[in-house]
N, C-alpha and C positions, 0 to 999 in steps of 0.2 A: 777340555780343551775346545778352541774354536774350530768350527769347519770351514776349510776354505772354497768360497762358492766358484764355480768356473763362470766366464763371462759367456753369455749367450751370443754366438756370432751369427746367428740365422738371417737377420735383418741385413747384415753386414754382407753376407754371402749373396743373398738375394739383390740387393743393390749393385752390386759389382757386375752379376749374370744378366741383369737389366741393361746397365751401362755399356757392356759388351755386345749384348745384342744391338741396340741402336747403334752403335758405331759399326759393326758389321753390314747393317741394313744400309746405312749411308753410303759406305765404301763400294759395296755392291751396287747400289742403284748411280753412282758417279760412274764406275766402270762399265753399266748396262747401256748408259746414253752416249758413251764415247763415239759410237758409231753415227751417231746423227750429226756430229759437226763436221765428218768428211765429206758429205753430200751424196754420198753413195746410195743411199736410199733415195732422195729426189730424183736422182738420175734415172733409178731403178722404175720407178714410179713414172716418170716421163716417157719410158722406153715402152711400159705397159700399156699406158694410155694411149700413146701413138699406134702401136700395133692394134689395139682396141679397136681405133678409130678407124684404121685404114680396112680391118675387118669388116667393120659395120657398114662402110661405104661399098665395100665390093660386093656385099651380100644383098643389097638393095636391088630391086627388080623393078622394070619400068612395066605399065601396063602393057605394051606391044609383046614383049617376052614372057608375062603371064598369061597373055591370051594365044600365043604360039604363031603371032604372025612374023 
């Protein structure tokens, strides 16, 4: 009697797993960058840099202020 060999599906399973991981990474990356399109990050950075500049200019002292005159 001839024995029936089972087909080895290991490489098929590995290929499907790799494809699924690639699809998930692409989907998550697209979802991660959605907030950049709204302009919220640019607005927040503008506000932060404005406050930093304001704080920087208010912290500068003149020579008279340093000498105590």
